[in-house]
N, C-alpha and C positions, 0 to 999 in steps of 0.2 A: 620463341614467340614474344613480340613486342606490343605492349598495350600502353596507350597514352590516356592520362586522366586530368581533368580540370573541372573548375566550377565557376559559373557566373550566374548569380541569382538575386532576385528580390521579388516580392509580390507587389505589383503596382496598382494602387487605387488612383485611377485617373481623375477622381473627384477630390482627392485629398488636398488640403491647403498647404501641405508640406512637400516642397520639391525634393528630389533625390539627387545628390551630387557625389562626387568621388570621396569627399569627406565622410559621407554617411557610410560608404563601404569600409573606409579605414577605421571607422569606430566599431565595426561589427566583425567582418571577416575579410582579411586582406593579407594573404599569405603568398609569397612567391615560392618557386620550386624548392622543396625540401624544408619549408618552414612550418608546415602544418603540424600542430601538436600531436603527440603520440597517444594522449590519454583518452580521447573521444572525438567523434565527428562534430563538426560545427554545421552551421545552416547550409544544407544541400552538398555537403562534402563527404557523405557516406560512401560513395564510390571509390574515392581515394583511400578512405580509412580501411574498407575491407579489402581493397586491392593490394595495399601494403602487406597485410597479414597473409594473404593467399599467394602473392608472388613469392614470399619466402617459402611457403609450405609446398607450393606446386611447381616452382622452378621457372615461371615465366618472368619476363623483364617488365617492370612498371616504370614508365617515365612520368614524373609528376610535373604537371603544369601549375599555373597560378590558380588560386582560389579566391574569388571576390564575391561577397554577399553583403546585403544591406537589409536592415529592418524594413518591413513594409511602409510605404509612404507613397508620395506622388511620383509622376513621371521622371525618369532618369534623364539628366543632362545629355544631350546627343554627343557632345564631344567626349565626355567621360565615358559613356557607354563604348563608343568607337575605340577609345584608348585601351579599355580593358579587353574588348573583343579582339582587337588587332594584336595585343600582347599574347593571348592564347593561341591565335591562329599562327602567329610567328613561331611560337613554341612547337606547334604541330609540324610546321614545315621543317624546323630544325631537327625534329626527332625522326623524320622519314628515313627509311621506311618503316611503317607501323602496320600491325595486323589488325588492331582493333582500337576504338575509342571508347572511353568510359566518361560520359559527361554528366556531371551533377548540376542539373538546372532546376528552376522553380516550375516555369510554365505559364506565369501570369505577369512576366516582366514586359514593361513598356518603356521605350525611350523615345524622345522626340524625333520624329521621322521614321520610327520602327514600331508598328503595333505588334508584330510578331517577332519579338527579340530572339526566342529560341529557334524559330524556324530560320531566321537570318544566320544564326551561329551555325546551326547543323548544315544548312545549304552550302555555306562558305567552307566549312570543314570538309564536307564531301567533295567539293571541287579540288581540295588539296590532296586528300587521301585516295581518291579514285573509287570505282565501283566495287572493287573486291574487299576493301577494308570493311569490317563489321563495326557499325556504330551502334552502340547501346547507350540509352539514356534513361536516367531516373527523374521523375517529375513528381511534384506535389499534386494531390488530386484536385486542389483548387487552382486548376490550370485551364487554359484554352487550348484544347487538343486540336490544333490546326492541321489542315491537310498537307501543308508544306513540310511540317516536321515529321508527320507520319511517312510521307513519301520519300524523305531523304534519309531516314534512320532505318535500321533493320530491326532493332528491338527497343521498345519503350515500356517501361514498367512504372506504375504510379504507386505511392503509398496506399495501402488499403484502409488504414485506420484514421479516424478523426475523433479524437486527437491523434496526431501523428507520432505514435509510439513505435512504429515498425520501419523506420527509415533505414536502419542497418540491414534488417531482414530482406528489404525490397532491393537494396544495393547488392546483397548477396545474389538475389535472383537474376539481376541484370548481368552480373559478372559471370554467373554460371551459364546463362543462356548464350552470352558472347563466346565464352570458351567452347561450349558444346558445338556452336555453329563453326567456329574456327577448326575444330577437329573433325568436322564432318558428320557429327553424330546427330544433328537436327537440321532442318531447313525451315526456319521461322517465316510464317506468313501472317499478316495482320489484317484484321477486319474491324471497321468502326461503324457503329450505329449512332445516329443523331436523334436524341429524344425531343429536341427543340423545347427545352424547359430550363428555367433558373430556379433552383431550390437548394436548401440546406439539408445535408445528410449526416448528422451526428451518428457515428457508429457505436457509441455507448448506449443508444436508445433503440428500441424496436420501432419499425421493422427492419432497420438497416443492419442491426447486430446479427440477425439470423441470416440476412442475405449475404453479408460479408463471410460468415462462417461457411455458408454453402459454396460460395465461389472458391474459397480456399481449399475446400475438399474436392473441388473438381480438378484443380491443377495438378499436372503430372500424371493424369489418367486419360485413356482414350484419345491420345494425340493432342490434348489441350496443354500448351505450355505456360501460359499466363493470361489472367483476366484483370483488367483494371477498370474502374469507374471514375471518369473525370467529372467531379462534382460541378465544376466551374467556379470562377470567382466573380461574384455578382458586381463588384465595384470596379471592374475594368470595362471601359466603354470601347470595345473592339468588335469587329464583325463577327468572329466565330466564337462567341460566348455560348455557353449552354452545356447541359449534361450530355455526355457521350460515353459509349461503352466500347472498349478496346479488348479484343480477344486475339491471342497469338496462338496459332496451331502449327503442328509439325507437318509442313508441306500440303495440307489439305485445306484450301481456301473455302470450299463449300461448308466444311465442318465449323470453321471459324465464323463464317457468315451466319450460319444457323444459330449458333450459341449467342453471338453478339445480338442477333434479332430478338431471341427469347429473353435475354436479360434486359435489353432495351425496352421491350413491351412491358416487361414487369415494372420497370422504373416509371414508365408512363402511367401505369395503373396506380402508382403510389403518389401521384400529385396531390400535394396539400396534406399528406399524412406522415411526412418524415421530419417536419419542423416542430420543435417543441412550443408549447404555449408560452406567450409573452404577456406580462402584466404591465400596467402603467406604474410610475414610480410610487405613488401613494399606496396603490393597491398591493404591489409586490413587498414594499417595507412592512406594511400592515400584516400581511399574511405571514411573513417571516417572524415578526414579533409575536404574533398569536400562536405560533406553532410551539408545542409543549416539549421541546427537547433541543439539544445543541450538539454541534453547530448547524445553523441554516446557512447554506452558501447561496448568495445571490449574485448572479452573473450580469454584467453590463456589456452585452455584445456591441451595442451601438457606439460605444467609446473604446473599442478594442484596437490597441495599437498594432495587433497582428493582421488587421485588415486595412491599415493606413491611417487610422484615427489618431489624433493627438494624445489621447489618454489623459486629458486634463478637464473633462466635463465634470461639473459639480452638482448636477441634479440630485443624485442619490445621496451624496454626502450632506447636502443642504437639508434633505428631508429627514435624515437620521438625526441631524442636530436639532431641527425644529421640533421633531417628535420626542426629543429628549431620550432617545434610545440609549440604553446602557449595555456595556460589555460587547461592543461592536468594534469591527476593524474594517478598513477599506484600503485597497491598493491594486495596482500602483497608480499614483498621480504623478505625471511627468512635469516636473518643475525644477530645472536645474538651479534657477536663481534662489528659490525658496530653500533648496538643499544647501547651497552655499551659505545662506544666512543662518541656517540651523547649526552648521559646523562652526561657523564664527561665534555663535551664542554659546555653544557647548552643551554637554549633557546636563539635564536638570534645570536648564534656564527656562524662565517664563518670559516670553516676548510677544509683542504684537506682530502678527505675521499675515501678509496677503499671499494666498497661493491658489493654484488652479485657475480655470477660466481665462486663459491667456490667448490661445492661438486664433480662434474664430468665434463666430456667433454661436456655432454649435457647441462651443466649449462652456457655455453658461457663464454667469458672473463669478468673479473670484470670490473666494472666502476670505473675509477679514475677521480675525479672532485673536484673542489672547490664547496662546497655546503653550504647552509645556513640552519641551524636547525630551523625549523619553528613550531614544535610541539613535545611534549613529554607527555607520559601518562604510569603511572605504573599499572601493573596488569589489563590490559584492556581486554575487551571481545567484542564479536559481537554476534548478534542474528541469529539463524537459526531455523525458524518456532518457536516452543514452547521452544527450548533449548537455552542455552548460551554456546558459544564457547570461551574458554580462548585464548587470544593472547599473554599473557605475557606483558612485557614491550614493548612499541611501540615508534618509533621515525619517524617524518616526515622531510625529507630534500628536499630543493628546488635546482634543477639543470636547469638553464635557465628557460624555461616556463613550466617545468614538476616537479610536487610534487610527491614524492616517499615515500610510507609507508613501513617502516622497522619493522619486528616483531621478537620477541624472541622465541615464541612458534610456531612451524611450522604448518600451517593450511591453508585452501583455503579461498577465498573471499566469504562470504555468507551474511552478513548484512551491512547496510549502516554505522553502527558504526565503521567498519573498518577505514574509512576516517574521520568521525566526531569525533572520540576519540581525533585526533591530530589537529582538527580545519580546516579540508577540507570539504567543502560542495559539494557533488558530483552532486547535481541537478544544480549547477551553473557552472559546468565544461563542456568544449566542448568535451573533450575526457576523458573517465573513463576506464581504463584497469584493468580487474579483472583476476586474476589467478584462474580459475574455469572451470569446464566443462559445467554444467548447474544448479548447485545448486544456483549460483548467481541470477538466474532469479526470485526467490521468492521475493527478495528485489529490485533488479535492473531492472527487467523487467518492473515494473509499472512506473518507472521514465525515462526509455530510450525512446528517439525519434527513435533510430535505434540500432539494436544489430548486431555486426559483430563478426564472429568466425575466428580466425587466427590460423593456424597450424605452430607454431614456431618450433625451433629445440630442444625443450624440450624433455624429455625422454618418454613421453606417446604418442607414434605414433598412429595417428588417423586411419591408414589403418591396420587391422589385418594381411594382407598379408605381412607386413614388420616387424611383430614380430616373434621373433626366438623361436617358440614353440618346445618343445621336448617330452612332455608328453600327450598332448591334443589328444583325440581319433579322428582319421580321418576316412572318409573324413568329412569336415565341411566347410560351406560357410562363408566367400568368399576366405578363404585359398585354398579350392578346389571349383573351379567354378561350377562344376557339382554335388555338394553334394545334395542329397535328404533328406527330413525329415525322421526320423526313426519312427515317429508315436508314438503310445501308448507304454510306457515302464513300467507303473505301474498301 
């Protein structure tokens, strides 16, 4: 039995001021066949990672293709996308015949001329491998679950958790279902329910926590093979945006249809009830300071690099400084120039530094202050579940009672290493500000005595009604208050 695996992934914010080019992939994940590290998966490469281990244990042959992935930002350059896509497709052709494909994709990638990148890749791969090859795909739940990709793949599994701590487990699911299909043990059929809504679904909070637990308990019973909830990615202006439910059953389409409908209707009933409360900058900082314990973790989702934002907005930092807050830290602020200056100045130096507020109007004004360089780290990284996220060179500077982590590689806050790399212990701080939507909860949730969400003036507007969509199919809630669910669409 011969399986081929490859990855091409990013999360595209079509409103982002930051374009995505081949260089951005090279800065993040850019592995040719056989080059993927053995220690842990990288962004969207879990199918390759688990495939390696199980090929050795179970005796099938795994042919490794290229793995390309970039941090979330704007639309990918067309020529660069086609170069990476065609390299992988050429590798599939060279590997033929193959019995199955394991594709690690994201699901919300957009390139110039390609609003459905994943559908394009799967469709072209299907043309190469033919109808009998079993195509298994792992996607991020913040995806656009388009009908093209559903119709051209045999098995699609999304991560269940937000924060995405289960990427390896879901890759195991994809591989298991592909192998069982090839061995004639199951006949997967897929059903999709369209809720016609845009909403955030953190699975660390109720009611999503209990819903995900119930879904996981259903799998493997009564002919249900897999259940996935496509949360959607609100910052991709494409036609098929929105929450959808995917159910895979063993040969029984009616059963899959019924369960997808039940779960879809439940999600519709939860409109407006799954998103955490957001405060403004002054109110959020004030509530954190007033809380009588530490640490208080304050999230800044509007400037989350994980959603394509620059991660250089200064609104919350300026408020901390103006309010003379003590024993606080904030990170990451993406400013490679400021990082370079701090390294040139050296540890312990006191310098006048301008940082943050560089990329767009939504970045706010830069901070101009005399700072003390309190920590430096070359080639740093932070953990996110089983993966390591590169931060590049990092510098920590102190402004009054606030310690600021500056990074060279743009990314969001996921692991405590973000602060510990440069000598800051977050468990001992009164206020810990993280630029992230909810992925921070995997590491910071367990240490937080209180979590506060602030809606700053960063570019990722929390209210979909304030996003200037032009391509999204309408009506859709909450942009259209009276939008009804579409129901079963596959």
